[in-house]
C-alpha positions as CSV (number, residue, x, y, z in Angstrom):
1,X,-9.8,6.5,5.5
2,X,-8.9,7.9,8.9
3,X,-5.3,8.1,10.1
4,X,-5.4,4.7,11.9
5,X,-6.8,3.0,8.8
6,X,-4.1,4.6,6.6
7,X,-1.4,3.5,8.9
8,X,-2.7,-0.1,9.1
9,X,-3.1,-0.2,5.3
10,X,0.4,1.1,4.8
11,X,1.8,-1.6,7.2
12,X,-0.2,-4.4,5.5
13,X,0.9,-3.3,2.1
14,X,4.5,-2.9,3.1
15,X,4.5,-6.4,4.6
16,X,3.0,-7.9,1.5
17,X,5.4,-6.2,-0.8
18,X,8.4,-7.2,1.3
19,X,7.1,-10.8,1.3
20,X,6.9,-10.8,-2.5
21,X,10.2,-9.1,-3.0
22,X,11.9,-11.4,-0.5
23,X,10.9,-14.4,-2.6
24,X,13.8,-13.8,-4.9
25,X,14.9,-11.8,-7.8
26,X,11.7,-12.2,-9.8
27,X,11.4,-9.6,-12.6
28,X,7.8,-8.9,-11.5
29,X,5.4,-9.3,-8.7
30,X,1.7,-10.0,-8.8
31,X,-0.9,-8.5,-6.4
32,X,-4.3,-9.8,-5.8
33,X,-7.3,-7.6,-6.6
34,X,-7.8,-6.8,-2.9
35,X,-4.1,-5.9,-2.5
36,X,-4.3,-3.6,-5.6
37,X,-7.4,-1.9,-4.2
38,X,-5.6,-1.5,-0.8
39,X,-2.6,0.1,-2.6
40,X,-4.8,2.4,-4.6
41,X,-6.8,3.5,-1.5
42,X,-3.6,4.0,0.4
43,X,-2.0,6.1,-2.4
44,X,-5.1,8.2,-2.7
45,X,-5.3,8.8,1.1
46,X,-1.7,9.9,1.2
47,X,-2.3,12.3,-1.7
48,X,-5.3,13.7,0.1
49,X,-3.4,14.1,3.3
50,X,-0.5,15.9,1.5
51,X,-3.0,18.2,-0.3
52,X,-4.7,19.1,3.0
53,X,-1.4,19.8,4.7
54,X,-0.6,22.7,2.4
């Protein structure tokens, strides 16, 4: 993932999580498979960026 893709993924994930959290005080939220894959790829990309910045 390049920087633009990471930024877009972060925004999409943040928007989806906000939407789910705004639905109320549910004790849990459910992500679709695609959303979970996006979250995983985003987290791995952030970890890679942080590792490369050292």
